[in-house]
C-alpha positions in Angstrom: -105.7 -64.2 47.2 -106.0 -67.9 46.7 -108.4 -69.0 49.4 -109.3 -72.5 50.7 -112.7 -72.0 49.2 -111.3 -71.2 45.8 -109.0 -74.3 45.8 -111.6 -76.8 46.9 -114.2 -75.4 44.5 -111.8 -75.6 41.6 -111.0 -79.3 42.3 -114.7 -80.2 42.7 -115.6 -78.5 39.3 -112.9 -80.5 37.6 -114.2 -83.8 38.9 -117.8 -83.1 38.0 -116.9 -82.2 34.4 -115.1 -85.6 33.9 -117.9 -87.6 35.5 -120.7 -86.2 33.4 -118.7 -86.7 30.1 -118.7 -90.5 30.3 -121.2 -93.3 31.0 -121.5 -94.2 34.6 -118.9 -97.0 35.0 -117.8 -96.5 38.6 -119.1 -95.4 42.0 -119.6 -91.7 42.6 -118.4 -92.1 46.2 -115.1 -90.0 46.2 -111.9 -91.5 47.1 -110.3 -90.5 50.4 -108.2 -87.4 50.1 -104.5 -87.9 50.5 -103.0 -86.8 53.8 -101.3 -83.8 52.2 -104.4 -82.6 50.3 -104.4 -79.1 51.8 -100.6 -78.8 51.5 -100.8 -79.5 47.8 -103.4 -76.8 47.3 -101.5 -74.1 49.2 -100.2 -71.3 47.1 -96.4 -70.8 47.1 -94.7 -67.9 48.8 -93.5 -66.3 45.6 -96.9 -66.4 44.1 -98.5 -64.7 47.2 -95.8 -62.0 47.2 -96.4 -61.3 43.5 -100.2 -61.1 43.9 -99.9 -58.8 46.9 -98.3 -56.2 44.7 -97.1 -54.0 47.5 -94.1 -51.7 47.2 -91.3 -51.7 49.7 -89.9 -54.6 51.8 -91.5 -57.7 53.2 -90.1 -59.9 56.0 -91.9 -62.8 57.7 -91.2 -65.8 59.8 -93.2 -68.7 61.2 -92.1 -71.1 63.8 -93.4 -74.0 66.0 -94.4 -72.1 69.0 -93.4 -74.8 71.4 -90.1 -75.9 70.1 -89.0 -72.6 68.3 -88.2 -74.5 65.1 -88.4 -72.2 62.1 -90.8 -73.5 59.5 -90.7 -70.8 56.8 -89.1 -67.3 56.4 -88.6 -64.5 54.0 -86.1 -61.8 54.8 -86.2 -62.9 58.5 -83.3 -60.6 59.4 -84.5 -57.5 57.8 -85.1 -54.8 60.4 -88.4 -52.9 59.8 -90.7 -50.8 61.9 -93.0 -52.9 64.1 -95.7 -50.3 64.3 -98.2 -51.4 67.0 -97.1 -55.0 67.1 -94.5 -53.5 69.5 -97.4 -53.4 72.0 -97.1 -57.2 72.3 -93.6 -56.7 73.6 -94.8 -53.8 75.9 -97.5 -56.0 77.3 -95.0 -58.7 78.2 -92.6 -56.1 79.6 -95.3 -54.5 81.8 -96.5 -57.8 83.2 -92.9 -59.0 84.0 -92.2 -55.7 85.9 -95.6 -55.0 87.5 -97.6 -58.2 87.5 -101.0 -58.7 85.9 -102.9 -57.7 89.0 -101.2 -54.3 89.4 -103.5 -51.2 89.8 -102.6 -47.6 89.2 -103.7 -45.3 92.0 -104.9 -41.7 91.8 -105.3 -40.0 95.1 -106.0 -36.7 97.0 -103.3 -35.9 99.6 -103.3 -33.1 102.1 -101.1 -31.1 104.4 -102.2 -29.7 107.6 -105.2 -30.5 109.7 -108.7 -31.3 108.7 -111.1 -29.9 111.3 -114.8 -29.5 111.1 -114.7 -29.9 107.3 -112.0 -27.3 106.8 -108.5 -28.2 105.6 -106.0 -25.8 107.1 -103.4 -26.7 104.6 -102.8 -27.6 100.9 -104.7 -30.2 98.8 -102.7 -32.2 96.2 -104.1 -34.2 93.3 -101.5 -37.0 93.0 -101.3 -39.0 89.8 -99.9 -42.6 89.8 -99.6 -42.9 86.0 -103.0 -44.4 85.3 -103.5 -44.2 81.5 -107.3 -45.1 81.8 -108.5 -42.4 84.2 -111.5 -40.6 82.8 -113.8 -37.8 83.9 -116.3 -40.2 85.4 -113.7 -41.9 87.6 -112.3 -38.5 88.6 -115.9 -37.5 89.6 -115.8 -40.5 91.9 -112.6 -39.3 93.5 -114.2 -35.8 94.1 -117.3 -37.5 95.6 -115.1 -39.6 97.9 -113.3 -36.4 99.0 -116.6 -35.0 100.1 -117.5 -38.2 101.8 -114.3 -38.0 103.8 -115.7 -34.9 105.4 -113.9 -32.2 103.4 -115.8 -29.0 102.8 -113.3 -26.2 102.5 -109.7 -25.8 101.7 -107.7 -22.8 103.0 -104.4 -23.6 101.3 -103.3 -24.1 97.7 -104.6 -26.6 95.2 -101.6 -28.5 93.8 -101.1 -31.3 91.4 -98.3 -33.8 91.1 -97.7 -35.6 87.9 -94.1 -36.7 88.2 -94.7 -40.4 88.8 -93.9 -40.6 85.1 -91.9 -38.1 83.1 -94.1 -35.7 81.2 -93.9 -36.0 77.4 -95.7 -33.4 75.3 -96.2 -35.9 72.6 -95.3 -39.5 71.8 -93.9 -38.9 68.3 -92.8 -35.4 67.2 -93.1 -36.2 63.5 -96.9 -36.7 63.7 -99.4 -33.9 62.7 -100.1 -31.8 65.7 -103.9 -32.5 65.9 -104.1 -36.3 65.8 -105.6 -37.7 68.9 -103.5 -40.8 68.9 -100.4 -38.7 69.6 -101.1 -37.0 72.9 -99.0 -36.0 75.8 -98.2 -38.5 78.6 -97.5 -37.9 82.3 -98.2 -39.3 85.8 -101.7 -37.6 85.5 -103.7 -38.5 82.4 -107.3 -38.0 81.7 -109.6 -39.3 78.9 -106.5 -40.6 77.1 -105.3 -37.0 77.2 -107.8 -35.8 74.6 -110.2 -32.9 74.7 -113.5 -32.9 72.8 -113.9 -30.1 70.2 -117.4 -29.7 68.9 -118.9 -27.2 66.5 -122.5 -26.4 65.5 -123.5 -24.1 62.7 -125.2 -21.0 63.8 -126.9 -18.0 62.0 -123.4 -16.4 61.8 -120.5 -18.7 61.9 -120.4 -21.6 64.4 -120.9 -22.2 68.1 -117.8 -24.1 69.4 -117.0 -25.8 72.7 -114.1 -27.7 74.3 -114.9 -30.2 77.0 -113.7 -33.2 78.9 -116.7 -35.5 78.4 -117.0 -39.0 79.7 -120.0 -40.9 80.7 -122.6 -38.5 82.1 -120.1 -35.6 82.6 -119.2 -32.9 80.2 -117.2 -30.3 82.1 -115.9 -27.4 80.0 -112.1 -26.6 80.0 -110.2 -23.4 79.8 -106.7 -24.7 79.4 -107.5 -25.8 75.8 -108.9 -23.1 73.6 -110.1 -22.9 69.9 -110.4 -20.1 67.5 -111.9 -20.3 64.0 -109.6 -18.8 61.3 -110.7 -17.7 57.9 -108.6 -20.0 55.8 -108.8 -23.4 54.1 -105.4 -24.9 55.0 -103.9 -26.0 57.2 -107.0 -27.4 58.9 -105.5 -27.0 62.5 -102.6 -25.1 64.1 -101.4 -25.5 67.6 -99.4 -23.1 69.9 -98.4 -23.1 73.5 -99.2 -19.6 74.6 -99.6 -18.2 78.0 -99.8 -21.7 79.6 -102.7 -22.7 77.4 -103.2 -25.1 74.5 -104.2 -22.7 71.7 -105.8 -24.2 68.6 -107.1 -22.7 65.4 -109.2 -24.4 62.9 -109.9 -23.6 59.3 -113.4 -22.3 58.7 -113.3 -23.9 55.3 -113.0 -27.3 56.8 -115.9 -27.2 59.3 -119.0 -27.8 57.2 -122.1 -27.7 59.3 -121.9 -29.7 62.6 -119.3 -32.1 63.8 -116.8 -33.0 66.5 -113.3 -34.2 67.0 -111.0 -35.4 69.8 -107.8 -33.3 69.9 -104.7 -34.1 71.9 -103.9 -32.4 75.2 -100.3 -31.2 75.7 -100.6 -30.3 79.4 -102.2 -33.4 80.9 -101.5 -32.6 84.6 -103.2 -29.1 84.2 -106.0 -30.6 82.2 -106.7 -33.2 84.9 -106.4 -30.7 87.7 -108.7 -28.2 86.1 -111.4 -30.8 85.5 -111.0 -32.1 89.1 -111.5 -28.5 90.3 -114.8 -28.3 88.4 -116.0 -31.6 89.8 -115.0 -30.6 93.3 -117.0 -27.4 92.9 -120.1 -29.4 92.0 -119.8 -30.9 95.5 -119.5 -27.5 97.1 -115.7 -27.6 97.5 -114.1 -24.6 96.0 -110.4 -25.0 95.1 -108.0 -22.3 94.0 -106.3 -22.3 90.6 -104.2 -25.5 90.2 -100.4 -25.2 90.4 -97.9 -27.9 89.5 -95.3 -29.3 92.0 -92.3 -31.3 90.9 -92.0 -33.0 94.3 -94.5 -34.0 96.9 -94.9 -31.4 99.8 -93.2 -32.6 103.0 -95.7 -34.2 105.4 -98.4 -34.8 102.8 -100.6 -37.7 103.6 -103.3 -39.5 101.6 -106.9 -38.6 102.2 -108.8 -40.6 99.5 -107.9 -42.6 96.5 -109.2 -44.5 93.5 -107.6 -47.4 91.7 -107.6 -48.5 88.1 -108.6 -51.9 86.8 -106.0 -54.6 87.0 -103.1 -54.3 84.6 -104.2 -57.4 82.7 -107.5 -55.7 81.9 -105.7 -52.6 80.9 -103.4 -54.5 78.6 -106.3 -56.3 77.0 -107.9 -52.9 76.0 -104.6 -51.6 74.9 -104.1 -54.6 72.6 -107.6 -54.5 71.3 -107.9 -50.8 70.6 -104.2 -50.1 70.2 -104.3 -47.1 72.6 -100.9 -45.5 72.3 -101.0 -43.5 75.6 -101.7 -46.8 77.5 -98.6 -48.4 76.0 -96.4 -45.5 76.9 -97.7 -45.2 80.4 -97.5 -48.9 81.3 -94.1 -49.1 79.5 -92.6 -46.2 81.5 -94.1 -47.6 84.7 -92.4 -50.9 84.0 -89.1 -49.2 83.4 -89.4 -47.4 86.7 -90.4 -50.7 88.5 -87.3 -52.4 87.1 -85.0 -49.7 88.4 -84.6 -47.9 85.1 -86.6 -44.7 86.0 -86.8 -43.1 82.6 -85.9 -39.6 81.6 -88.4 -39.8 78.7 -89.9 -42.2 76.2 -86.7 -42.8 74.3 -84.9 -43.7 77.4 -87.7 -46.1 78.5 -87.8 -47.5 75.0 -84.1 -48.4 75.3 -84.7 -50.1 78.7 -87.5 -52.2 77.1 -85.1 -53.0 74.2 -82.5 -54.3 76.7 -85.1 -56.3 78.5 -86.5 -57.8 75.3 -83.0 -58.7 74.0 -82.0 -60.5 77.4 -85.4 -61.9 78.4 -87.1 -62.7 75.0 -84.1 -63.4 72.9 -85.1 -60.5 70.7 -81.6 -60.0 69.0 -81.1 -56.4 67.9 -84.7 -55.2 68.5 -84.6 -51.5 69.2 -87.6 -49.4 70.4 -87.8 -45.6 70.7 -91.2 -45.9 72.6 -93.6 -48.5 73.8 -96.5 -48.0 71.3 -94.8 -48.4 68.0 -95.9 -44.9 66.9 -92.3 -43.8 66.5 -91.3 -45.1 63.0 -87.6 -45.3 64.1 -88.2 -48.5 66.2 -86.8 -51.6 64.4 -87.3 -55.3 64.8 -86.9 -58.2 62.3 -89.6 -60.8 61.7 -87.2 -63.5 63.0 -86.6 -61.5 66.3 -90.3 -60.9 66.8 -91.0 -64.6 66.4 -88.2 -65.5 68.8 -89.7 -63.1 71.3 -93.2 -64.8 70.9 -91.7 -68.3 71.2 -89.8 -67.2 74.4 -93.2 -66.1 75.8 -94.7 -69.4 74.8 -98.3 -70.1 73.5 -99.4 -70.4 77.1 -98.1 -67.0 78.1 -100.8 -64.6 79.5 -100.2 -62.0 76.7 -101.6 -64.5 74.2 -104.8 -64.6 76.0 -104.9 -60.7 76.1 -104.4 -60.5 72.3 -107.3 -59.9 70.0 -109.0 -62.9 68.4 -108.8 -62.5 64.6 -111.2 -64.6 62.5 -110.1 -65.1 58.9 -112.7 -65.7 56.3 -112.6 -66.7 52.6 -114.0 -64.8 49.7 -117.5 -66.1 50.4 -117.4 -64.8 53.9 -117.0 -68.2 55.5 -114.5 -68.8 58.4 -111.4 -70.6 57.1 -111.2 -74.3 58.1 -114.8 -74.1 59.4 -113.7 -71.8 62.2 -111.1 -74.4 63.5 -108.2 -71.9 62.9 -107.6 -69.8 65.9 -105.5 -66.6 65.6 -104.5 -64.3 68.4 -102.5 -61.5 67.1 -101.6 -57.8 67.2 -101.9 -55.6 64.2 -99.7 -52.6 63.4 -100.3 -49.8 61.0 -98.5 -46.6 60.2 -98.5 -44.8 56.8 -97.0 -47.3 54.4 -96.1 -49.7 57.3 -98.2 -52.7 58.2 -97.5 -55.6 60.5 -99.1 -58.6 62.1 -97.6 -60.8 64.8 -99.0 -63.4 67.2 -100.0 -67.0 67.5 -101.9 -69.5 65.4 -103.6 -72.7 66.6 -104.0 -74.8 63.5 -107.0 -77.1 63.0 -104.9 -80.1 64.2 -103.9 -78.3 67.4 -100.3 -77.3 66.4 -99.3 -74.0 67.7 -97.4 -71.5 65.5 -95.8 -68.2 66.3 -95.6 -65.8 63.4 -94.6 -62.3 62.3 -95.1 -60.4 59.1 -93.6 -57.0 58.6 -94.1 -54.8 55.5 -92.9 -51.3 54.9 -92.2 -48.8 52.2 -90.1 -46.4 54.2 -89.0 -44.3 51.2 -92.6 -43.7 50.3 -93.4 -42.9 53.9 -90.5 -40.5 54.1 -91.7 -38.5 51.0 -95.3 -37.9 52.1 -96.2 -34.2 51.4 -97.0 -32.3 54.7 -100.6 -31.6 53.5 -101.2 -35.3 53.3 -99.6 -36.3 56.6 -102.8 -37.6 58.1 -104.2 -39.4 55.0 -101.5 -39.7 52.4 -102.5 -40.7 48.9 -102.3 -44.4 48.2 -101.8 -45.4 51.9 -105.1 -47.1 52.4 -104.9 -49.3 49.3 -101.3 -50.2 50.2 -102.3 -51.2 53.7 -105.2 -53.3 52.4 -102.9 -55.2 50.1 -100.5 -55.8 52.9 -103.2 -57.1 55.1 -104.4 -59.5 52.4 -100.8 -60.9 52.1 -100.6 -61.3 55.9 -103.9 -63.3 56.1 -103.0 -65.3 53.0 -99.7 -66.3 54.6 -101.6 -67.6 57.7 -103.8 -69.5 55.4 -100.8 -71.1 53.8 -99.0 -71.9 57.0 -102.1 -73.6 58.5 -102.3 -75.9 55.4 -98.6 -76.6 55.0 -97.4 -76.9 58.6 -100.5 -78.4 60.3 
């Protein structure tokens, strides 16, 4: 990568060599640099592409974020997977449908009468699609239930998760054990992950499965682990008897360790943990049962709310949480009257919205997180969407600040270059899209998409989580993305 530091250092070295070779015949005060000094030193596009050395396809576009005028492109119409840059579209979609102040609600509802601490009826745990609910917040709901005077429940313990359609996973092509591909429903807990921990014992290992968060570590029974005497595969999953049943290869455990595994029955998971938390307050609930519709006459008893949507979206864009994107995306589709039958249906609803509201051309999404590699958008379409949002759009303020540094570790342009963007990474897919404020204040919108789909499609099953060569490929792609931003700041500012 040709950095600004490298270019300036090279020019300075040339001047010093000439000055010391002759007698002093002129002032050493340097002449003023020409107005296009930085532009002249910017490496060309073809050079940057050649130096990147990445296989597959590259498409990029950069435009004036205020006027939409395209400044530079390469394969701007080439449809490629957006990976997690799709979350920028999801954030705009959710804000348009729900509003930045929207809060998700999780509540306890009841039927029958509550008299002298005894509920003569059913208790229902009602999910509102909150993707950020954790065990600590759920403990607060159990505490509020006790504070409302509840001490005993004569009827059933039910849970309702149909505020959103239940999805057993986000992308069916992913390895079964990766925590970034959990189930999604109207009841979600701890990003729908369960904590698996193992400790070496005198004979074998001691293992546990729990729903830890904050100061709470309740064990769970709906997700079970068994150690198998094998080396590969590391994990297997089966849905047996209404339980998530896992096996792990003994040869992969080592001494001590832990891992978050995905939950495939999020409503049951949340209800089981809530039952444990209720019992800690002396309220004993029966085994939870799922209901597809709310019981007639049910009324709210206590409720908790999530943080405002903008705060949730900020975390989603910073940490790229897939379940958050899917939950807020499906909630947005529902709010816009397109109640989804599943992720693909909701992805189509967002595609339609992006095409009509953000001028996103043929953009096509199969989900809201970008985890599904079948989603497609071109760099030109992504840039048009960003321009339609505008540099003053709230989503820009929710995007992560990215500081670019040169080879010496110094901020480019002395820190005067401001980049707010969303990264996206799948195996042999890498993308970056967002906004740049150049040192002179000019606002740019950009998108760079890179993908080697053939190489991705040919990954051996045993390498699905960490395929050979993928890390180096991604690093080279990232270097290209940052080098292009450096170029654009010099040439178009």
